[in-house]
C-alpha positions as CSV (number, residue, x, y, z in Angstrom):
1,X,15.2,-130.9,264.3
2,X,16.6,-132.9,267.2
3,X,13.7,-135.3,266.8
4,X,14.8,-136.0,263.2
5,X,18.5,-136.5,264.2
6,X,18.0,-138.9,267.1
7,X,16.3,-141.6,265.0
8,X,19.2,-141.4,262.4
9,X,21.8,-141.7,265.2
10,X,20.0,-144.7,266.7
11,X,19.8,-146.3,263.3
12,X,23.4,-145.6,262.6
13,X,24.4,-147.2,266.0
14,X,22.2,-150.2,265.4
15,X,23.7,-150.9,262.0
16,X,27.3,-150.4,263.1
17,X,27.2,-151.8,266.7
18,X,29.1,-154.9,265.7
19,X,32.0,-153.0,264.2
20,X,32.1,-150.5,267.2
21,X,32.4,-153.4,269.6
22,X,35.1,-154.9,267.4
23,X,37.2,-151.8,267.2
24,X,36.7,-151.1,270.9
25,X,38.0,-154.5,271.8
26,X,41.1,-153.9,269.6
27,X,41.7,-150.6,271.3
28,X,41.5,-152.3,274.7
29,X,43.9,-155.0,273.4
30,X,46.3,-152.2,272.5
31,X,46.0,-150.7,276.0
32,X,46.6,-154.2,277.5
33,X,49.7,-154.8,275.3
34,X,51.1,-151.4,276.3
35,X,50.7,-152.3,280.0
36,X,52.3,-155.7,279.5
37,X,55.3,-154.3,277.7
38,X,56.1,-152.2,280.7
39,X,56.5,-155.4,282.7
40,X,58.8,-156.8,280.0
41,X,61.2,-153.9,279.9
42,X,64.6,-154.4,281.5
43,X,65.7,-152.4,284.6
44,X,68.1,-150.2,282.6
45,X,65.4,-149.1,280.2
46,X,62.9,-148.5,283.0
47,X,65.4,-146.4,284.9
48,X,66.3,-144.4,281.8
49,X,62.6,-143.6,281.2
50,X,62.0,-142.8,284.8
51,X,65.0,-140.4,284.8
52,X,63.6,-138.6,281.8
53,X,60.2,-138.4,283.6
54,X,61.8,-137.1,286.8
55,X,63.7,-134.5,284.9
56,X,60.5,-133.3,283.4
57,X,58.8,-133.2,286.8
58,X,61.7,-131.2,288.3
59,X,61.4,-128.6,285.4
60,X,57.7,-128.2,286.2
61,X,58.5,-127.7,289.9
62,X,61.0,-124.9,288.9
63,X,58.2,-123.3,286.9
64,X,59.6,-124.3,283.5
65,X,56.6,-126.4,282.3
66,X,55.5,-126.0,278.7
67,X,53.0,-123.2,278.0
68,X,49.4,-124.2,277.2
69,X,50.0,-122.9,273.6
70,X,52.9,-125.2,273.1
71,X,51.0,-128.2,274.5
72,X,48.0,-127.4,272.3
73,X,50.1,-127.1,269.1
74,X,51.9,-130.4,269.9
75,X,48.7,-132.2,270.7
76,X,46.9,-130.9,267.5
77,X,49.9,-131.7,265.4
78,X,50.2,-135.3,266.6
79,X,46.4,-136.0,266.7
80,X,45.4,-134.4,263.4
81,X,48.3,-136.1,261.6
82,X,46.8,-139.4,262.8
83,X,43.4,-138.2,261.7
84,X,44.9,-137.6,258.2
85,X,46.4,-141.1,258.2
86,X,43.0,-142.6,259.2
87,X,41.3,-140.6,256.4
88,X,43.8,-141.8,253.9
89,X,43.6,-145.5,254.8
90,X,39.8,-145.3,254.3
91,X,40.3,-144.3,250.6
92,X,42.0,-147.6,249.6
93,X,40.5,-151.0,249.3
94,X,43.4,-152.5,251.3
95,X,43.6,-149.8,253.8
96,X,41.3,-151.3,256.5
97,X,44.0,-153.3,258.3
98,X,46.1,-150.2,258.6
99,X,43.3,-148.2,260.3
100,X,42.9,-151.0,262.9
101,X,46.7,-151.0,263.4
102,X,46.7,-147.3,264.0
103,X,44.0,-147.6,266.6
104,X,45.8,-150.5,268.4
105,X,49.0,-148.4,268.5
106,X,47.0,-145.5,270.0
107,X,45.7,-147.8,272.7
108,X,49.2,-149.2,273.2
109,X,50.7,-145.7,273.9
110,X,48.0,-145.0,276.5
111,X,48.4,-148.3,278.2
112,X,52.2,-148.0,278.3
113,X,52.1,-144.5,279.7
114,X,49.6,-145.4,282.5
115,X,51.3,-148.6,283.4
116,X,54.7,-146.9,283.5
117,X,53.4,-144.2,285.8
118,X,51.8,-146.7,288.1
119,X,54.8,-149.0,288.1
120,X,57.2,-146.2,289.1
121,X,55.1,-143.9,291.3
122,X,52.5,-146.3,292.7
123,X,49.2,-144.6,293.6
124,X,50.6,-141.2,292.6
125,X,50.7,-142.7,289.1
126,X,47.0,-143.5,289.4
127,X,46.2,-139.9,290.4
128,X,48.4,-138.6,287.7
129,X,46.7,-140.7,285.1
130,X,43.2,-139.7,286.3
131,X,44.0,-136.0,286.3
132,X,46.3,-135.6,283.3
133,X,45.8,-138.5,280.9
134,X,42.1,-139.3,281.4
135,X,40.3,-135.9,280.8
136,X,41.3,-135.1,277.3
137,X,41.1,-138.8,276.3
138,X,37.5,-138.9,277.3
139,X,37.0,-136.8,274.1
140,X,39.8,-137.9,271.9
141,X,39.4,-141.7,272.3
142,X,35.7,-141.8,271.4
143,X,36.4,-139.5,268.4
144,X,39.2,-141.9,267.2
145,X,36.9,-144.9,267.6
146,X,34.3,-143.2,265.3
147,X,37.0,-142.3,262.9
148,X,38.3,-145.9,262.9
149,X,34.9,-147.3,262.3
150,X,34.3,-144.8,259.4
151,X,37.7,-145.5,257.8
152,X,37.5,-149.3,258.2
153,X,33.9,-149.4,256.9
154,X,34.6,-147.5,253.7
155,X,37.8,-149.3,253.0
156,X,36.3,-152.7,253.7
157,X,33.3,-152.0,251.6
158,X,35.6,-150.9,248.8
159,X,37.6,-154.2,249.2
160,X,34.4,-156.3,249.1
161,X,33.1,-154.6,246.0
162,X,36.3,-154.7,244.1
163,X,37.8,-158.1,245.1
164,X,34.9,-160.2,246.3
165,X,32.0,-159.1,244.2
166,X,34.0,-157.9,241.3
167,X,32.0,-154.7,241.0
168,X,33.3,-151.2,240.2
169,X,33.5,-149.1,243.4
170,X,32.5,-145.4,243.1
171,X,34.5,-143.7,245.8
172,X,33.3,-140.3,244.8
173,X,29.8,-141.2,245.9
174,X,30.9,-141.6,249.5
175,X,33.8,-139.2,249.7
176,X,31.9,-136.1,250.8
177,X,30.0,-137.7,253.7
178,X,33.1,-139.7,254.7
179,X,35.2,-136.6,254.9
180,X,32.5,-134.6,256.7
181,X,32.2,-137.1,259.5
182,X,35.9,-137.3,260.0
183,X,36.0,-133.5,260.0
184,X,33.4,-133.4,262.7
185,X,35.4,-135.8,264.8
186,X,38.5,-133.7,264.2
187,X,36.6,-130.8,265.9
188,X,36.0,-133.0,268.9
189,X,39.7,-133.9,268.9
190,X,40.6,-130.2,268.8
191,X,38.4,-129.7,271.9
192,X,40.2,-132.5,273.6
193,X,43.5,-130.7,272.8
194,X,42.2,-127.6,274.5
195,X,41.4,-129.7,277.6
196,X,44.8,-131.2,277.5
197,X,46.5,-127.9,277.1
198,X,44.7,-126.1,279.9
199,X,42.8,-128.4,282.3
200,X,45.4,-131.2,282.3
201,X,48.2,-128.7,282.7
202,X,46.5,-127.1,285.6
203,X,46.1,-130.5,287.3
204,X,49.7,-131.3,286.7
205,X,50.8,-128.1,288.4
206,X,48.7,-129.1,291.4
207,X,50.1,-132.7,291.4
208,X,53.8,-132.1,290.9
209,X,54.5,-130.7,294.5
210,X,53.2,-133.9,296.1
211,X,54.9,-136.3,293.6
212,X,57.7,-138.3,295.2
């Protein structure tokens, strides 16, 4: 069975390598923009953000951190809502720019968070990012890249058929396989949420006592 699946995966990657490179570059662009915005923030805004971060760290030191269940629910609510948005943009001929914008924004939030932590806490921010931000994103980010490629591809194909080649586009023909692939990536995202809720929370409890 695996011998039958691997050739299909290789063929899929070969056919879509260009778009995967394209969306990966856009994601990295979002990360870079997020990091640059931290440099552009004024001192008052930075201090306000750092105050909020410090208050959260103090609450963790007092043993008041969020329970894994709350973290998991929050993570799933935010991420699966974004999955739904990606899925919806893929259904429309003009949806493909919005799927790219959603991915760039996701990269932006990660870049901003990491850059802010490093800017305010130096190498502690690097450790914090590696232990708390990186682990679950090793699952979630690739899943969103696949979702973006899937959403973009269907939407752009729809656009090309309708507006460039003036053909009738039969969305129903692709809807089941499109939805199934996004559902599979959602399962990966749920797994990432579990990592965030339990593994990242554990690392945070270990990190907080040594944070400045």
